[in-house]
N, C-alpha and C positions, 0 to 999 in steps of 0.2 A: 341022768345024762347032762353033761356039761357042754354048753355051746361056747365056742371060741369065736370072738368077733375080731376081725382084722380091718383096720381102716384102710381104705384104698386111696391111691394117689396116682397122678399121671406122671410117673417116673420114666426115665429113658436111659438105657444102657447104650453108650456110644462105642465102646471098645473093650475087649477082654484080651489081655496079654497073659496067656497061661504060663509061658516060660518065666516071665517076670512077676507073675502073680499080682497083676495090677488091673483093676477095673476102673474104667472112666465112664462117668455118666452123671445123671442128676438124682440126688436123694430127695429133692423136693422141687416142685415147679410152682411158680408164682401165678396168682390170679386164677387158680383152679379150685372149684368148689368140690370138696371131698364128700364122702358119704354121710358125714356128720354136719355138713353145711359150713365147715371151716374153710377160710380162704387165707392163704399165706401171702403177704404183701412183700414187695421188694424192700430190702433193708432189714428184714426180720432177723437175720442171722449175723449181721455184721459185728455186733458187740461180742457175741459168744465166740465167733471165729477169731477175733482179735485177742481176746483174753484167754481162751482155752484151746484154740486150734493149734495146727502144726508149728506156727511161729510164736505161740504163747506157751501156756503151761502143758500142752500136749495131753489134754484130759478128755478128748472127744474120741469115742470108739464106735465102731459099727457093730451093733449087737443083733443077734438072732431073735426076732420077735420081742424086742425090748427086754430080754433077759440079761442082766448084768453078768451072769455066770456063763453066758454063751457069746463070748467075744469072737467075731468073725475077722475083724481087722482094725487097723488104725489108719486114718487118712493121712497121706503125705501132703496133699493139697486140698484146701477147702476155699472156695470163692463163690461169690454171687455174680451172676451176669444178668442179662435182660430176661432170660428164661427161668432161672431159679438157682438153687444151690447145687 
């Protein structure tokens, strides 16, 4: 038997536009202790967003369970605010 472990996080979906196929929400929230004891701090994503995000090399993808063969989508907007990414 193989046990699959998934890390939890305090994410939030704000809006789902089914016609436009756009989901708005948080992929990560700041200052939340996850099941491994990890805490993501504000500013953690800024360099990656700038270099690889929608206005950079466009190399950030939304994957199903971290499988690179299972691309769900590609973000049009990535930004940090006081809540998270």
